[in-house]
N, C-alpha and C positions, 0 to 999 in steps of 0.2 A: 708256516704257512702263508704269510704276506706274501712268500715269492710265487705261491703257487698259482699256476696259469691255467685257465679254461682250456679244453684240448682242440683248439680250433686252429686252423690253417691261418698263415700269415696275414696282418691285416691286406686288404685289399682297396682299399680308399677310404681315407679319413679316420681310421681304427673301426673300419666296419668289417664283420666279420660276414664270410661266403655262406650264413644261414640265415643272415637277417633281411628282411623284405627289400627288395630292389629299390623300391620308392620310398624306403624310409626317412630321409631326408628331404625330400620332395614333399612327403606327406605332413612333415613335423616341422619343419624350418620356418614354413610362410606360417602357419596359425600361430606360432609360438610370438613371433616377430607383431602379426597383425592383432593377436589378443593381446597382449602386453602393451602396444600403440595405443588400442582400443579404448582400455582400461584408465590409461593415464590421461587420453584424451577427453572422455567423458568427465574425469574425478577434477580437472582443470574446468571445462568449461561451464559445468554445473555449479563452481564455486564451494568443491568439496562437500557437497550434500551428504546428508547418511545413505540415499539410494546409492549415489554415484561412487561413495566408498566403498558399499557392500558387493557392487558390481566389478570396480577394482579388486578386492579380495578375492571375487571368483574368479577373474583374469587371472589374477597372481596365483591362485590355487592348481589353476586348470596349466596353466605355463611348467609351475614345478612339477605336475602330473606328468605331465608329457617330456620334458627334460627328464625325467627319470628314467623314463620307458625308453628314450634315446640312448640313455646312460646305460641301461641295463642289453640294449643290443651292442654297444659298442664297446665295453669294457670286457675284457679278459682276463682280470685280476680277480681272484675266488671271494676273497674278504670285501672288496668294493661289490661287488656280485652281489653277496648275501646283504650287505647293508642296503643295497639300493631295494631289494626286494621288500624287505618290510619297512622301507617308508615308502611302499605304495599305498600300503592301508592308510597313512596318515593324509598323504597328497589328496588321494580320493574321499575319504570320510569330510575333508574341509571342505572338498568341492560341494559334496551333499548338503551340510550345514549351512554353510555360505549362499547355496539357492533358495534353500529354504529360509533363513532368514531373508534374503535380498525379494522374494514373492510377494511376502506378506507386507512387508514394506512399501514395494511399489504399488498393491493394489490397495492398500489402507491408506496410503500418503502419511503415513507416520510411523514412529518407530513399535515395535511390538511392547506388550507388558513385559515385566519381570517373570511372571509365571511362565511364560513362551522361552524366555531365553533359559532359564533353569530347565525348562525340558530338553533343549538344544545341547545344553552342559551335561545332563544325567546320559543322554543316549551316546556322547561323546566319550564318557567314560571308560566303558569295555576295550573302543579300541587303544585308547591311552596306556591302560594298565596290562592288555595282552600282547601290546605290540613286540616285546622281545621275547616272546615264549613260544612254544612251538602251535599254539593256538593259532600264531599268525604264518609263519611257516614252519612247516612240520619238519620236510628234510632238504636236503640240497642234493642235487644230482651232476655227475660228471660223465658226459656222454663222448662218444669220439667226434661228433659232430657239431653237441650242444651242450651248454650247461646251464642249471636254473633251478627254482625251487617249486616243493609243493606247499601249496598253499593249506592252511587247517581250517579248523571250522568258524573263525573269528570271520572268515569270508563269508560263511552260510550269513551269519549275522548283518555283514556290512549289505550283502545283496539283497536281504530281506529289507533291511532301511529305504535302500535305492528303491527298491519295488514300492514300499510305502508312502515313500516320499513325492514318487509319480502320482499316484492318487489321491494325496492329500493337495498336491497342487493344482490337480485335474478339477478337486471338489472347490477350493477356493477361487480359481478363475472362473466355474459354473455359479459359483452363488455370485459375483460381482456381476457377471453376465445378467444374471436374473434380477439381482435388485437394482442396477444402475437405470437411471428414470433416462439419461440422454442416451440417444443413440452413438453416438461420437466413444461416450465411453464403455459401453457393450461391445463396441468395434475392438476399440483398443485392449480390453481386457481380453476376448477372445482371440486376439493377435498373439499378446504376450503370451499368454496360457500354450498356446499351440507350439511357438517358438521354444519354449522350457521344456516342455515334454518333448519335443522333436530331440533337444539338446538331450536330457536326460535319456531317453530314448537309446540312442548311438552310442553314450557315454556307458550306460549299464550295458547294453548288449555284446559291447566290443570285447569288455573287459570279462562277461559272464561265459560267453561261448568259446573266448581263447581259454580260460580254464576250465570246461568241458571237456573239448576236444584238445586241447594241449596245443591247438595250433595259433601262437599267437601271432601270426600275420594279420589275422583280421583286426588286430589292433590298430592297424592303419586307417581303419574305416571309421576309430573314435574320434579324431579332430574334424569329420565333416559335419557332426552334433554342433560343434562349436561355432563353426562357418556358419550353420545357416542360424543359428539363434544370433547371430551377431549380426547378420542379413536381416533378420525380424525387428531387433533393436534400429538399428539405421532405417526401414522403413518406419517403423513407428517417431523416429526424431525429425525424418521429414513430412510425414503427416500429422503429426500430434504432436509436435511439439516437445516429446518426453524429455526428460531429465532438463528442461529450460532450455532447451539448444534448438533454435531455430532451423540450422542447416548442419548436413557436415561439411565441413571444411576442404577446398580443394589439396591441403596438406594431408587430410587423412586419408584421400581416394589416391593421390600421388603414392603415399607410405605403402597403400596397399599392390598397387602396382608393382612397386621396387620388390617388395617381399617375393610376391610370384614369378617375377622374371630373374631374382637374387637366385630362387630355389631351383632354378633349371640347372645350375650349374651343378650339383648335386645328383643329378642324375647317371647312375652309373653303366648302365647298357644303353647301346646305340638304339638297340629296338626298342627302348621305351620312350625315345626322345619324342617321335609324332607323337604319343598319345599324351604327354606333359604339354608338348607345345600348343596341342588345339584344347588343351583344359585351359592352359594359362589364354591362350586368343578368346576362348569364348568369355573367360573371366575381364580380359582386359577391353574386348567390345564395352560388354556390362559397363563397368567402371569408368571407362570413356566415356560412355555415351553421357552416364550420371555427372562426372567432370566437365562435359560440354556443355550441359543443360544449368549445372550449377553456376559455371562461369557467366552463361549468357544473362542467366537472372541478377547474377551480380553487377555486371555491366550496366544492364537495363535497369537495376536500382541505384546505380550510382549516377546515369543520366537523370534518371527523376530527379535523386538528391539534387543533382547541379542544378536543374530547372528550377525545384523549388526552391534552392536557396538562392537563386538569381531573380527568382519574383517575389523572395522574402525580402531582398536586400531593397527591389524598388518600391515594396509596399511598406517598408519603414522609411524609405525616405520621404514618402510621399504623408506617413503618420506623421512623421515629423515636423513637416512642411506644413501640415494640418494642423497640430498641436501649437504651432506658434503663432500661428495665424488666429485660433483659437483662444491661446493666452492673449495675445493684442487686444480680441473682440471682447474678450472679457475684462480686459484694464478700461479701453473704452467705456464697456457698458456699466461699469462701476464708476469711471469718473462722470459719465455722464448721468446716472443715477444721482452722484451726490452733488452735481452742480444742478441737477432740474429740481433735485429736493430743495436745495437752498435758495433757488429762484421762487420756488412756488409756496415755502414757508414763510417767505417775507409777508406777499400781500394776504394770506391766510393770516397772521398775525395781525395785522392793520383789519380786517374784517372782524374777525372775533373783539378787538379791541372798541372796534366801533360799535359792535352790538351789543357789547357789554355797558358801556355806555349809554346807549339808547334804553336797554331795561332797567339801569340805575336811575333814570329820569334827569340826566344831565343836560339832555334836548328838552327836557319838557315832558308833560304829561302826553303819553298815547293811548289810541283807542284799546281795547282788549284784542280786536283782531289784528293788528299789529303787533302789539303785543306778543302775542302766539306764533305769528311770522317770524319776528326777530327771533325770537327764543328756538324756533328750530334753525334758524339759519346758524345761531350761535352755537347749538351741540352739534349741526355737521361741520361746522367748520372745525370745531375741536376734533372731531373725529377723524377729521383730517390733517389737524395737526400733529395727531398720534400716528394716524399711518405714513406721513410724510418722515416723522421723527424715526419710526422703525427702519423706513428704506435708509435713510442717514445711517443708523447704526450698521444695519446690516455691510453699506457699503464700507463702511471704515473696517469690519470685522473681517471681509474678504481682501482689502487692501493691506490689512495687517496694521491698520493707522489706529486703532481704538485704545485708548490714553485709560488708565486707572487710579486713580488716586487712593491709596491704601493708607485710613485712619484708624484709629481703635473707638468705637461706638457701641452704645447699647441697642440691639437690633429690636431689642422689646419697645422701647420708646419707640424708635423707629414702625415698626408694624402697628401699633398705636395711633401714629399720626397719619399714616395711610388709610385706616379704616375708618378714622374721621375724616379724610377727603372725601373717601368712596360714600358715606354716609348718606349725604342729600341724594346721590344719585340712586341709590341702592332701595331708599326707603321710597323715591318716584315709581321706582319698578315694582314697588308691592312686595318688598323683602325683607330680611332684616339681617342684621349683622353683629359678629360678635368678637370679642379676642378674648383667649385665655391663655394664663402663663401662670407658671408658678413662680415661689417669692423668689427675690434676689433679682441680680442684675445678669444682662446676657451680650457681656461684651465680646466683639469680635473683632476681628482686622479684616478690613474690605474698604470697597469704594463705597461708600453709602449711598451716595446718588444712584449707583446702578443695582444694589439690592434693593434700595426704594422702588426702581421700576420693576425688575422681578415681582416683589410683592404686588404690584399693582398689577402687571401684567396676568397674575394668578386670580388676584380678584377679579381681572375684568372679563377672565376668561369664566369664572363661577358665574358671576352675572349673566353671561351671553346664555349658557347653558343650563340655567336654573329659572323656569318660567312661574314659578311660586314657592315659598318654603326658604330657607333658612341658608346663612353662609358663615363659616366660624372660621378664625386663624387664630391656631394652637402653636405656641411656643415649648418648646421641651429642651431639656439638656440630658446630655449620656457623658457622665463621668466612667473613664477607663482605670481598669484594677491598676495600673500603675501608677496612678496617682497625677496623671495629667488632666490636662483640663475638659479631654472629650471633644465631643461635637454639639453644636446648635441645631435643632430642626424646627423647621418652620412647616408647617401643614394646613393648607385652605381647602376646605372642606366643603363639601353642597349639598343641597337635596336635589338636585337637578336630574337630569336624562341618564345618567351614569355613560360609561365608554365602552362600545364595543371592547371584546378581550381582543380580536384581531387588530383593532386601531391603535392599542396601547404601545406595542413594539415601535411604531412609527410616527405615535404623536406629538415627539419634539422636532420632527423634519420640517423644512422648508414647506410652506403651502401646504400643511395637512390641516386637513378639518375631518371630524366624524359626520358620518353622512345624516346625524339626527341634527344636527346645525340646520339642515334646509327644511326640518319639521317644525322648529320652531321660532321660524322665524329670522334668525339671527343673521347679521351680516359681518364678514370679518376677512381678513386677508391670510391667516395661517401663520403670522408671524410673531405673534406675540410669544409663543410657549417657545419657539425656536431660537429666538432673541434671549430668553429665561436661560436656555439650556448654556448658550454659548459663553452669557456672563458668568453663569455658575463655574462652570470647567474652566474659566480663566481663575477665578478663585479657588481652583482646585479642589473643590465640593464635589457633590453628585446631585440631580433630580431626577423623580420619576413619578411615574400616574400610578394609582391604585384606585379601582372600582370593584363595589359588591354584584356588580351585572347592570341590566336594562333597568331603567326607573329607579335606583338603589342610590344614585348619586354618584361622587367620584371625591379622591382625594388626590390634591397637587402637592409634592413634598420635595425641600430640599435641605441641605444638610451642609453645612459650613463649621471648619475647625473653631472653636471658641477657644478665648483666653480668660487667664484669671485676673 
């Protein structure tokens, strides 16, 4: 049986019988090569996404189906013929299943649910179980000029599934077209659906009518549907960037041209050469035009990139030069600020000292009007001394020359000391101040002078934004569950104007002030809280602000690591 041959005449060209279609190889070889190359190309370019994997599965199944048909026409071994006819059902149905899976994933942009996968598996079971039975191929015939198989009722089932698949794909595409908000998505859904339906129609019709008429030369028309489908996909890639591919590369177009020209070697009859040549020429003109346009765009893009790169280099050079100048100016600014502050602070200290002597009566008694004038001069000088000190601290911070002398001390005693120093000014402003802390000590390892300055800045800020009411300085300690000393928290709260929630995120930035400062006739530089934040961060602590709303006061809080 294995040596039994179909009663064909001797092979004429590449093991092909005289009964086979004259354009068999020309019709099938290019589409096999193009489809396989297309599937691999999209798979790699789309980084092996699920939709590109499904397209590759379609291309692979289609190539196996076409190769199987070619084998049916070219093999004259009865056993191999029988096997080939039986396997046609597997290849054909795998195309149907992969197309259905592919369409739903492409349309929805996500994998299908498990229930859909189960449904696809269930409709595939009859093909798998009935493959080696007479329901697939009922009988096999040997004729004087041909041999082949008579299909069974399994193929009725396959054709019904194919027809239903076409209607299901049309429904999915129409649903996507109607529900899409953007015109681009609607157009893409329409083009994709039409391309798939054209492919399925050619694929179904070539096999169905071949089986009905027993004229299998019509199978040559089957690959036309795949060519049209790939054309639709190519348009979507160029027009809509489908599969995350921006353009079809020149390698892809050259490969298609190669397949078309290579297939002309398999034209068996000289009278068919002019038709195949004309057909090939048309495709060469179309693909050549696309190739030229693609190369032109690539050249233009490369020229633009080179221009942008040259411009970027120039811009970088200018920015680098400007950055160097800015650093130099910033350094000069900081140096000037430091020098000017030092020069200003000396005479201010002298003015403040002499004003203090006058107020203390060192130079004798003065009239009340003179005393008030000197007192204003003293207070103004004191404010200027604080501002100059703030500028000096900022200069040191920006230059990286700020020094910290870390020692162990009780911040509770320090806070009480600062409150005592501020009490006269607070009472003069018509406010009250109090300090509250739990029993025990509150030792921390920090720069005592800097922490004193931070507490003073927070209290001074509270005075400025509290027209009437009270200020409270509270200390608390938070022990951790692991037995470590935890954190020491200092909270300066007031009953003032409160802080707008939009200002809180920028409150500790340089020169930032709440707009309500102007309503309360408060003058200030907006540097106190900025310096407090820089100093607390240098101690690896954190500082923040809270407020319950406008007119409900505010809380300025900082935390530092405590020690036992």
